[in-house]
DOVEXTOR-91958 format. One record per residue: residue number from 1; residue in three letters; x, y, z of N, C-alpha, C in turn. Coordinates in Angstrom, 2 decimals, decimal comma. Layout:
BEGIN
<guza i="NUM" aa="ala" n_X="X" n_Y="Y" n_Z="Z" ca_X="X" ca_Y="Y" ca_Z="Z" c_X="X" c_Y="Y" c_Z="Z"/>
...
***
This chain:
BEGIN
<guza i="1" aa="unk" n_X="51,29" n_Y="-5,79" n_Z="-7,60" ca_X="50,42" ca_Y="-4,14" ca_Z="-6,25" c_X="49,30" c_Y="-3,64" c_Z="-7,11"/>
<guza i="2" aa="unk" n_X="49,30" n_Y="-3,26" n_Z="-8,47" ca_X="48,24" ca_Y="-3,15" ca_Z="-8,90" c_X="47,09" c_Y="-3,93" c_Z="-9,40"/>
<guza i="3" aa="unk" n_X="47,37" n_Y="-4,71" n_Z="-8,98" ca_X="45,97" ca_Y="-6,23" ca_Z="-9,20" c_X="45,52" c_Y="-5,80" c_Z="-8,32"/>
<guza i="4" aa="unk" n_X="45,90" n_Y="-5,83" n_Z="-6,36" ca_X="45,71" ca_Y="-6,06" ca_Z="-5,71" c_X="44,51" c_Y="-5,02" c_Z="-5,58"/>
<guza i="5" aa="unk" n_X="45,27" n_Y="-3,80" n_Z="-5,73" ca_X="44,28" ca_Y="-2,77" ca_Z="-5,11" c_X="43,38" c_Y="-2,15" c_Z="-6,40"/>
<guza i="6" aa="unk" n_X="43,66" n_Y="-2,93" n_Z="-7,67" ca_X="41,80" ca_Y="-3,07" ca_Z="-9,02" c_X="41,37" c_Y="-4,32" c_Z="-7,89"/>
<guza i="7" aa="unk" n_X="40,72" n_Y="-5,16" n_Z="-7,60" ca_X="41,10" ca_Y="-5,99" ca_Z="-7,84" c_X="39,85" c_Y="-5,41" c_Z="-6,02"/>
<guza i="8" aa="unk" n_X="40,56" n_Y="-4,48" n_Z="-5,35" ca_X="39,77" ca_Y="-4,16" ca_Z="-3,75" c_X="39,37" c_Y="-3,30" c_Z="-4,39"/>
<guza i="9" aa="unk" n_X="39,44" n_Y="-2,41" n_Z="-5,39" ca_X="38,46" ca_Y="-1,45" ca_Z="-5,13" c_X="37,23" c_Y="-2,01" c_Z="-6,08"/>
<guza i="10" aa="unk" n_X="37,26" n_Y="-3,30" n_Z="-6,63" ca_X="36,18" ca_Y="-3,52" ca_Z="-6,98" c_X="35,25" c_Y="-4,37" c_Z="-6,33"/>
<guza i="11" aa="unk" n_X="35,67" n_Y="-5,24" n_Z="-5,13" ca_X="35,38" ca_Y="-5,75" ca_Z="-4,11" c_X="34,58" c_Y="-4,60" c_Z="-3,60"/>
<guza i="12" aa="unk" n_X="36,10" n_Y="-3,45" n_Z="-2,75" ca_X="34,56" ca_Y="-2,49" ca_Z="-2,18" c_X="33,25" c_Y="-1,92" c_Z="-2,63"/>
<guza i="13" aa="unk" n_X="32,94" n_Y="-1,92" n_Z="-4,01" ca_X="32,07" ca_Y="-1,48" ca_Z="-4,95" c_X="30,78" c_Y="-1,94" c_Z="-4,19"/>
<guza i="14" aa="unk" n_X="31,25" n_Y="-3,41" n_Z="-4,36" ca_X="30,45" ca_Y="-4,24" ca_Z="-4,50" c_X="29,32" c_Y="-4,54" c_Z="-4,06"/>
<guza i="15" aa="unk" n_X="30,50" n_Y="-4,14" n_Z="-2,68" ca_X="30,32" ca_Y="-4,20" ca_Z="-0,81" c_X="29,19" c_Y="-3,22" c_Z="-0,98"/>
<guza i="16" aa="unk" n_X="29,18" n_Y="-2,39" n_Z="-0,93" ca_X="28,49" ca_Y="-0,95" ca_Z="-1,34" c_X="27,21" c_Y="-0,50" c_Z="-1,65"/>
<guza i="17" aa="unk" n_X="27,18" n_Y="-1,78" n_Z="-2,76" ca_X="26,25" ca_Y="-1,65" ca_Z="-3,48" c_X="25,20" c_Y="-1,73" c_Z="-3,20"/>
<guza i="18" aa="unk" n_X="25,13" n_Y="-3,06" n_Z="-1,83" ca_X="24,17" ca_Y="-4,13" ca_Z="-1,24" c_X="24,49" c_Y="-3,30" c_Z="-0,16"/>
<guza i="19" aa="unk" n_X="25,08" n_Y="-2,66" n_Z="0,58" ca_X="25,38" ca_Y="-1,84" ca_Z="1,82" c_X="24,09" c_Y="-0,76" c_Z="1,71"/>
<guza i="20" aa="unk" n_X="24,26" n_Y="-0,28" n_Z="0,26" ca_X="23,36" ca_Y="0,73" ca_Z="0,81" c_X="21,36" c_Y="0,87" c_Z="0,36"/>
<guza i="21" aa="unk" n_X="20,84" n_Y="1,52" n_Z="1,13" ca_X="19,72" ca_Y="0,81" ca_Z="1,51" c_X="18,90" c_Y="1,14" c_Z="-0,17"/>
<guza i="22" aa="unk" n_X="17,77" n_Y="0,31" n_Z="-0,37" ca_X="16,97" ca_Y="1,41" ca_Z="-0,96" c_X="15,17" c_Y="1,42" c_Z="-0,38"/>
<guza i="23" aa="unk" n_X="16,00" n_Y="2,22" n_Z="-1,61" ca_X="14,41" ca_Y="3,97" ca_Z="-0,98" c_X="13,28" c_Y="3,64" c_Z="-1,81"/>
<guza i="24" aa="unk" n_X="12,41" n_Y="3,49" n_Z="-0,40" ca_X="11,43" ca_Y="3,05" ca_Z="-0,46" c_X="10,40" c_Y="3,99" c_Z="-1,33"/>
<guza i="25" aa="unk" n_X="9,74" n_Y="3,00" n_Z="-2,32" ca_X="8,70" ca_Y="4,02" ca_Z="-3,08" c_X="7,21" c_Y="3,24" c_Z="-2,66"/>
<guza i="26" aa="unk" n_X="6,94" n_Y="5,27" n_Z="-3,12" ca_X="4,80" ca_Y="5,09" ca_Z="-3,01" c_X="4,00" c_Y="5,93" c_Z="-3,73"/>
<guza i="27" aa="unk" n_X="2,51" n_Y="4,68" n_Z="-3,57" ca_X="2,15" ca_Y="5,39" ca_Z="-4,75" c_X="1,80" c_Y="6,70" c_Z="-4,72"/>
<guza i="28" aa="unk" n_X="1,90" n_Y="7,75" n_Z="-5,34" ca_X="1,47" ca_Y="9,24" ca_Z="-5,58" c_X="-0,20" c_Y="9,64" c_Z="-5,50"/>
<guza i="29" aa="unk" n_X="-0,77" n_Y="9,71" n_Z="-5,02" ca_X="-1,94" ca_Y="10,36" ca_Z="-4,57" c_X="-3,14" c_Y="10,51" c_Z="-4,30"/>
<guza i="30" aa="unk" n_X="-3,97" n_Y="9,69" n_Z="-3,83" ca_X="-4,86" ca_Y="9,49" ca_Z="-2,83" c_X="-5,90" c_Y="9,01" c_Z="-2,97"/>
<guza i="31" aa="unk" n_X="-5,82" n_Y="7,77" n_Z="-1,88" ca_X="-6,93" ca_Y="6,49" ca_Z="-1,99" c_X="-8,24" c_Y="6,97" c_Z="-1,30"/>
<guza i="32" aa="unk" n_X="-9,40" n_Y="6,58" n_Z="-1,33" ca_X="-10,02" ca_Y="7,24" ca_Z="-0,35" c_X="-10,85" c_Y="5,42" c_Z="-0,03"/>
<guza i="33" aa="unk" n_X="-11,70" n_Y="6,09" n_Z="0,86" ca_X="-12,98" ca_Y="5,10" ca_Z="1,74" c_X="-13,95" c_Y="5,92" c_Z="1,87"/>
<guza i="34" aa="unk" n_X="-15,04" n_Y="5,02" n_Z="2,28" ca_X="-16,06" ca_Y="5,24" ca_Z="3,59" c_X="-16,33" c_Y="3,92" c_Z="3,98"/>
<guza i="35" aa="unk" n_X="-16,42" n_Y="4,56" n_Z="6,38" ca_X="-16,76" ca_Y="3,03" ca_Z="7,02" c_X="-17,80" c_Y="4,13" c_Z="8,12"/>
<guza i="36" aa="unk" n_X="-18,41" n_Y="3,64" n_Z="8,71" ca_X="-19,13" ca_Y="4,01" ca_Z="9,34" c_X="-18,40" c_Y="4,05" c_Z="11,01"/>
<guza i="37" aa="unk" n_X="-18,43" n_Y="4,67" n_Z="11,81" ca_X="-17,34" ca_Y="5,41" ca_Z="13,39" c_X="-19,14" c_Y="4,21" c_Z="13,87"/>
<guza i="38" aa="unk" n_X="-18,08" n_Y="4,42" n_Z="15,24" ca_X="-19,04" ca_Y="3,86" ca_Z="16,24" c_X="-20,89" c_Y="4,12" c_Z="16,46"/>
<guza i="39" aa="unk" n_X="-20,28" n_Y="5,65" n_Z="16,44" ca_X="-22,21" ca_Y="6,08" ca_Z="16,61" c_X="-22,83" c_Y="5,43" c_Z="14,96"/>
<guza i="40" aa="unk" n_X="-22,21" n_Y="5,17" n_Z="14,00" ca_X="-23,05" ca_Y="5,20" ca_Z="13,42" c_X="-23,36" c_Y="6,34" c_Z="12,40"/>
<guza i="41" aa="unk" n_X="-22,32" n_Y="6,31" n_Z="12,14" ca_X="-22,39" ca_Y="7,64" ca_Z="11,78" c_X="-21,36" c_Y="7,93" c_Z="9,97"/>
<guza i="42" aa="unk" n_X="-21,98" n_Y="8,26" n_Z="9,30" ca_X="-20,93" ca_Y="7,61" ca_Z="8,01" c_X="-19,55" c_Y="8,41" c_Z="8,10"/>
<guza i="43" aa="unk" n_X="-18,18" n_Y="7,86" n_Z="7,89" ca_X="-16,94" ca_Y="9,17" ca_Z="7,67" c_X="-16,62" c_Y="8,22" c_Z="6,26"/>
<guza i="44" aa="unk" n_X="-15,38" n_Y="9,76" n_Z="6,48" ca_X="-14,20" ca_Y="9,18" ca_Z="4,55" c_X="-13,79" c_Y="9,24" c_Z="5,35"/>
<guza i="45" aa="unk" n_X="-12,73" n_Y="8,47" n_Z="4,66" ca_X="-11,22" ca_Y="8,61" ca_Z="5,48" c_X="-10,30" c_Y="8,22" c_Z="3,94"/>
<guza i="46" aa="unk" n_X="-8,70" n_Y="8,59" n_Z="4,17" ca_X="-8,33" ca_Y="9,04" ca_Z="3,20" c_X="-6,73" c_Y="8,32" c_Z="3,48"/>
<guza i="47" aa="unk" n_X="-5,71" n_Y="7,87" n_Z="3,21" ca_X="-4,26" ca_Y="7,49" ca_Z="2,08" c_X="-3,50" c_Y="8,55" c_Z="1,27"/>
<guza i="48" aa="unk" n_X="-3,06" n_Y="8,99" n_Z="1,74" ca_X="-2,19" ca_Y="9,81" ca_Z="0,84" c_X="-1,21" c_Y="9,19" c_Z="0,49"/>
<guza i="49" aa="unk" n_X="-0,17" n_Y="9,08" n_Z="-0,58" ca_X="0,94" ca_Y="8,87" ca_Z="-0,75" c_X="1,05" c_Y="8,10" c_Z="-0,20"/>
<guza i="50" aa="unk" n_X="0,12" n_Y="6,64" n_Z="-0,01" ca_X="0,78" ca_Y="5,15" ca_Z="0,57" c_X="1,58" c_Y="4,42" c_Z="0,28"/>
<guza i="51" aa="unk" n_X="2,82" n_Y="3,61" n_Z="0,65" ca_X="3,55" ca_Y="3,03" ca_Z="0,36" c_X="3,13" c_Y="1,95" c_Z="-0,29"/>
<guza i="52" aa="unk" n_X="4,18" n_Y="1,89" n_Z="-1,68" ca_X="3,86" ca_Y="0,43" ca_Z="-2,56" c_X="4,03" c_Y="-0,84" c_Z="-2,18"/>
<guza i="53" aa="unk" n_X="4,08" n_Y="-1,79" n_Z="-1,71" ca_X="4,32" ca_Y="-3,18" ca_Z="-2,01" c_X="3,95" c_Y="-3,83" c_Z="-0,35"/>
<guza i="54" aa="unk" n_X="3,61" n_Y="-3,19" n_Z="0,48" ca_X="3,64" ca_Y="-2,37" ca_Z="2,02" c_X="2,10" c_Y="-3,11" c_Z="2,06"/>
<guza i="55" aa="unk" n_X="1,34" n_Y="-3,94" n_Z="2,94" ca_X="-0,14" ca_Y="-4,00" ca_Z="3,08" c_X="-0,43" c_Y="-3,33" c_Z="4,66"/>
<guza i="56" aa="unk" n_X="-0,60" n_Y="-2,40" n_Z="4,03" ca_X="-1,66" ca_Y="-1,45" ca_Z="4,56" c_X="-3,59" c_Y="-1,70" c_Z="5,33"/>
<guza i="57" aa="unk" n_X="-4,05" n_Y="-2,25" n_Z="6,43" ca_X="-4,25" ca_Y="-2,07" ca_Z="7,35" c_X="-4,96" c_Y="-0,41" c_Z="6,82"/>
<guza i="58" aa="unk" n_X="-6,94" n_Y="-0,71" n_Z="6,95" ca_X="-7,14" ca_Y="0,90" ca_Z="7,07" c_X="-7,88" c_Y="1,01" c_Z="8,20"/>
<guza i="59" aa="unk" n_X="-6,52" n_Y="1,89" n_Z="9,14" ca_X="-6,52" ca_Y="2,59" ca_Z="10,65" c_X="-7,50" c_Y="3,06" c_Z="11,09"/>
<guza i="60" aa="unk" n_X="-8,68" n_Y="3,35" n_Z="10,45" ca_X="-9,91" ca_Y="3,67" ca_Z="11,27" c_X="-10,96" c_Y="2,77" c_Z="12,05"/>
<guza i="61" aa="unk" n_X="-11,01" n_Y="2,00" n_Z="10,99" ca_X="-11,53" ca_Y="0,98" ca_Z="11,71" c_X="-10,65" c_Y="-1,06" c_Z="12,10"/>
<guza i="62" aa="unk" n_X="-9,43" n_Y="-0,53" n_Z="12,45" ca_X="-7,89" ca_Y="-2,06" ca_Z="12,38" c_X="-8,63" c_Y="-2,90" c_Z="13,72"/>
<guza i="63" aa="unk" n_X="-9,75" n_Y="-2,08" n_Z="14,47" ca_X="-9,94" ca_Y="-2,68" ca_Z="15,77" c_X="-10,85" c_Y="-3,01" c_Z="16,47"/>
<guza i="64" aa="unk" n_X="-11,71" n_Y="-2,92" n_Z="14,78" ca_X="-13,25" ca_Y="-2,95" ca_Z="15,38" c_X="-14,45" c_Y="-4,04" c_Z="13,81"/>
<guza i="65" aa="unk" n_X="-14,76" n_Y="-4,15" n_Z="14,55" ca_X="-15,83" ca_Y="-5,04" ca_Z="13,70" c_X="-16,44" c_Y="-5,18" c_Z="12,04"/>
<guza i="66" aa="unk" n_X="-16,00" n_Y="-3,87" n_Z="11,61" ca_X="-17,34" ca_Y="-3,30" ca_Z="10,70" c_X="-15,87" c_Y="-3,32" c_Z="9,30"/>
<guza i="67" aa="unk" n_X="-16,73" n_Y="-2,84" n_Z="8,59" ca_X="-15,95" ca_Y="-3,11" ca_Z="7,00" c_X="-15,81" c_Y="-1,14" c_Z="6,39"/>
<guza i="68" aa="unk" n_X="-14,96" n_Y="-1,18" n_Z="5,67" ca_X="-15,07" ca_Y="0,35" ca_Z="4,57" c_X="-15,46" c_Y="-0,09" c_Z="3,52"/>
<guza i="69" aa="unk" n_X="-15,49" n_Y="0,65" n_Z="2,96" ca_X="-16,39" ca_Y="0,78" ca_Z="1,62" c_X="-16,72" c_Y="1,50" c_Z="1,16"/>
<guza i="70" aa="unk" n_X="-17,09" n_Y="1,17" n_Z="-0,73" ca_X="-17,25" ca_Y="1,99" ca_Z="-1,22" c_X="-15,03" c_Y="3,62" c_Z="-2,09"/>
<guza i="71" aa="unk" n_X="-13,97" n_Y="2,18" n_Z="-2,36" ca_X="-12,94" ca_Y="2,43" ca_Z="-2,09" c_X="-12,67" c_Y="2,92" c_Z="-3,52"/>
<guza i="72" aa="unk" n_X="-12,47" n_Y="4,13" n_Z="-3,42" ca_X="-11,15" ca_Y="4,77" ca_Z="-4,80" c_X="-10,32" c_Y="5,46" c_Z="-5,02"/>
<guza i="73" aa="unk" n_X="-9,56" n_Y="4,76" n_Z="-6,25" ca_X="-8,48" ca_Y="4,75" ca_Z="-6,09" c_X="-7,31" c_Y="5,79" c_Z="-6,59"/>
<guza i="74" aa="unk" n_X="-7,26" n_Y="7,03" n_Z="-6,42" ca_X="-7,04" ca_Y="8,78" ca_Z="-7,24" c_X="-5,03" c_Y="8,34" c_Z="-7,25"/>
<guza i="75" aa="unk" n_X="-4,69" n_Y="7,32" n_Z="-7,20" ca_X="-2,92" ca_Y="6,73" ca_Z="-7,81" c_X="-2,34" c_Y="6,79" c_Z="-8,65"/>
<guza i="76" aa="unk" n_X="-2,01" n_Y="6,44" n_Z="-8,30" ca_X="-0,43" ca_Y="5,98" ca_Z="-10,14" c_X="-0,11" c_Y="4,84" c_Z="-9,85"/>
<guza i="77" aa="unk" n_X="-1,04" n_Y="3,92" n_Z="-9,02" ca_X="-0,03" ca_Y="2,57" ca_Z="-8,72" c_X="-2,00" c_Y="1,53" c_Z="-8,29"/>
<guza i="78" aa="unk" n_X="-1,54" n_Y="0,65" n_Z="-9,40" ca_X="-3,06" ca_Y="-0,30" ca_Z="-8,93" c_X="-3,12" c_Y="-0,91" c_Z="-7,41"/>
<guza i="79" aa="unk" n_X="-4,33" n_Y="-0,14" n_Z="-7,03" ca_X="-4,69" ca_Y="-0,96" ca_Z="-5,64" c_X="-5,57" c_Y="-2,08" c_Z="-5,30"/>
<guza i="80" aa="unk" n_X="-5,02" n_Y="-3,42" n_Z="-5,14" ca_X="-5,46" ca_Y="-4,03" ca_Z="-4,51" c_X="-6,38" c_Y="-4,35" c_Z="-3,08"/>
<guza i="81" aa="unk" n_X="-7,95" n_Y="-4,40" n_Z="-2,91" ca_X="-8,94" ca_Y="-4,29" ca_Z="-1,19" c_X="-8,78" c_Y="-6,02" c_Z="-1,42"/>
<guza i="82" aa="unk" n_X="-8,33" n_Y="-5,61" n_Z="0,22" ca_X="-8,69" ca_Y="-6,86" ca_Z="0,61" c_X="-10,27" c_Y="-7,60" c_Z="1,16"/>
<guza i="83" aa="unk" n_X="-11,32" n_Y="-7,94" n_Z="1,72" ca_X="-12,14" ca_Y="-8,02" ca_Z="2,79" c_X="-11,73" c_Y="-8,69" c_Z="4,29"/>
<guza i="84" aa="unk" n_X="-10,36" n_Y="-9,26" n_Z="4,27" ca_X="-10,24" ca_Y="-9,94" ca_Z="5,16" c_X="-8,86" c_Y="-8,86" c_Z="5,49"/>
<guza i="85" aa="unk" n_X="-8,55" n_Y="-8,51" n_Z="6,59" ca_X="-7,05" ca_Y="-8,14" ca_Z="7,08" c_X="-6,19" c_Y="-9,08" c_Z="6,54"/>
<guza i="86" aa="unk" n_X="-4,89" n_Y="-7,99" n_Z="6,67" ca_X="-3,27" ca_Y="-8,39" ca_Z="6,50" c_X="-3,45" c_Y="-8,57" c_Z="4,78"/>
<guza i="87" aa="unk" n_X="-4,36" n_Y="-8,49" n_Z="4,28" ca_X="-4,00" ca_Y="-8,51" ca_Z="3,01" c_X="-3,73" c_Y="-10,19" c_Z="2,47"/>
<guza i="88" aa="unk" n_X="-5,31" n_Y="-10,93" n_Z="2,82" ca_X="-4,63" ca_Y="-11,85" ca_Z="3,17" c_X="-6,71" c_Y="-12,80" c_Z="2,96"/>
<guza i="89" aa="unk" n_X="-6,90" n_Y="-14,05" n_Z="2,22" ca_X="-8,17" ca_Y="-14,14" ca_Z="2,08" c_X="-8,19" c_Y="-13,80" c_Z="0,87"/>
<guza i="90" aa="unk" n_X="-9,12" n_Y="-14,80" n_Z="0,13" ca_X="-9,27" ca_Y="-14,99" ca_Z="-1,45" c_X="-10,84" c_Y="-13,08" c_Z="-1,58"/>
<guza i="91" aa="unk" n_X="-11,07" n_Y="-12,70" n_Z="-0,56" ca_X="-12,03" ca_Y="-11,74" ca_Z="-1,36" c_X="-11,01" c_Y="-10,75" c_Z="-1,69"/>
<guza i="92" aa="unk" n_X="-10,64" n_Y="-10,99" n_Z="-2,48" ca_X="-9,91" ca_Y="-8,62" ca_Z="-2,89" c_X="-10,93" c_Y="-8,54" c_Z="-4,55"/>
<guza i="93" aa="unk" n_X="-10,16" n_Y="-7,49" n_Z="-4,50" ca_X="-10,55" ca_Y="-6,98" ca_Z="-5,76" c_X="-10,01" c_Y="-5,96" c_Z="-6,08"/>
<guza i="94" aa="unk" n_X="-8,55" n_Y="-5,97" n_Z="-7,73" ca_X="-8,29" ca_Y="-5,27" ca_Z="-8,65" c_X="-8,36" c_Y="-3,69" c_Z="-8,99"/>
<guza i="95" aa="unk" n_X="-8,18" n_Y="-2,24" n_Z="-7,99" ca_X="-8,97" ca_Y="-0,88" ca_Z="-8,69" c_X="-7,23" c_Y="-0,43" c_Z="-9,34"/>
<guza i="96" aa="unk" n_X="-8,05" n_Y="-0,10" n_Z="-11,18" ca_X="-6,80" ca_Y="0,82" ca_Z="-10,89" c_X="-6,71" c_Y="2,26" c_Z="-11,14"/>
<guza i="97" aa="unk" n_X="-4,99" n_Y="1,93" n_Z="-11,51" ca_X="-4,89" ca_Y="3,88" ca_Z="-10,72" c_X="-6,00" c_Y="5,49" c_Z="-11,02"/>
<guza i="98" aa="unk" n_X="-5,30" n_Y="5,60" n_Z="-10,85" ca_X="-6,08" ca_Y="7,63" ca_Z="-11,67" c_X="-7,85" c_Y="7,24" c_Z="-11,31"/>
<guza i="99" aa="unk" n_X="-8,22" n_Y="6,96" n_Z="-10,58" ca_X="-10,05" ca_Y="6,84" ca_Z="-10,86" c_X="-10,16" c_Y="5,56" c_Z="-10,34"/>
<guza i="100" aa="unk" n_X="-10,41" n_Y="4,83" n_Z="-10,46" ca_X="-10,82" ca_Y="3,40" ca_Z="-10,51" c_X="-11,37" c_Y="3,61" c_Z="-9,01"/>
<guza i="101" aa="unk" n_X="-12,62" n_Y="2,91" n_Z="-8,99" ca_X="-13,24" ca_Y="2,76" ca_Z="-7,83" c_X="-14,01" c_Y="1,66" c_Z="-7,51"/>
<guza i="102" aa="unk" n_X="-14,71" n_Y="1,23" n_Z="-6,58" ca_X="-15,61" ca_Y="0,72" ca_Z="-5,96" c_X="-16,94" c_Y="1,24" c_Z="-5,51"/>
<guza i="103" aa="unk" n_X="-18,40" n_Y="0,64" n_Z="-5,23" ca_X="-18,87" ca_Y="0,73" ca_Z="-4,86" c_X="-19,10" c_Y="0,38" c_Z="-3,79"/>
<guza i="104" aa="unk" n_X="-21,38" n_Y="0,37" n_Z="-3,27" ca_X="-20,31" ca_Y="0,04" ca_Z="-1,93" c_X="-20,80" c_Y="-1,01" c_Z="-1,32"/>
<guza i="105" aa="unk" n_X="-20,72" n_Y="-1,54" n_Z="-2,27" ca_X="-20,45" ca_Y="-3,59" ca_Z="-1,36" c_X="-19,39" c_Y="-3,85" c_Z="-2,07"/>
<guza i="106" aa="unk" n_X="-18,26" n_Y="-3,67" n_Z="-2,80" ca_X="-17,17" ca_Y="-3,63" ca_Z="-2,00" c_X="-15,74" c_Y="-3,12" c_Z="-0,86"/>
<guza i="107" aa="unk" n_X="-16,80" n_Y="-4,17" n_Z="-0,17" ca_X="-16,22" ca_Y="-4,08" ca_Z="0,82" c_X="-14,55" c_Y="-3,98" c_Z="1,19"/>
<guza i="108" aa="unk" n_X="-14,39" n_Y="-4,03" n_Z="2,24" ca_X="-12,59" ca_Y="-3,99" ca_Z="2,33" c_X="-12,07" c_Y="-3,92" c_Z="3,56"/>
<guza i="109" aa="unk" n_X="-10,76" n_Y="-4,38" n_Z="4,08" ca_X="-9,95" ca_Y="-4,15" ca_Z="5,16" c_X="-9,24" c_Y="-4,00" c_Z="5,48"/>
<guza i="110" aa="unk" n_X="-7,90" n_Y="-3,94" n_Z="4,23" ca_X="-6,92" ca_Y="-3,88" ca_Z="4,30" c_X="-6,80" c_Y="-3,84" c_Z="2,33"/>
<guza i="111" aa="unk" n_X="-5,55" n_Y="-2,85" n_Z="1,84" ca_X="-4,78" ca_Y="-2,63" ca_Z="0,59" c_X="-3,56" c_Y="-2,93" c_Z="0,62"/>
<guza i="112" aa="unk" n_X="-3,48" n_Y="-2,80" n_Z="-0,70" ca_X="-1,53" ca_Y="-3,15" ca_Z="-1,24" c_X="-1,95" c_Y="-2,33" c_Z="-2,64"/>
<guza i="113" aa="unk" n_X="-0,21" n_Y="-1,51" n_Z="-2,63" ca_X="-0,74" ca_Y="-1,28" ca_Z="-4,18" c_X="1,01" c_Y="-1,33" c_Z="-4,94"/>
<guza i="114" aa="unk" n_X="0,75" n_Y="-1,31" n_Z="-5,62" ca_X="1,18" ca_Y="-1,60" ca_Z="-6,91" c_X="3,20" c_Y="-1,32" c_Z="-7,40"/>
***
């Protein structure tokens, strides 16, 4: 009987480990970029503590046919910026954590943090 109870306890513990949801991690800090709005005025955008491992479309330009530019990664995670949406395509560039940045010629539509 004791063996059966011990076995059930172990099985229950293992099952519990698989049912507890994993905590989402985030890159701590700010990721900034620039873009032109529909009136062709320069705007600044910021992602604060963005989630890690999740593709993020630049929200201000997601529905327009324009690109953001001059990204700056002041988070504690590496950021990979993509010229295309959905973090797809061959046009991408990696920005180091804590101050990695790009020039006005580095265009982006999406980003993912490691």
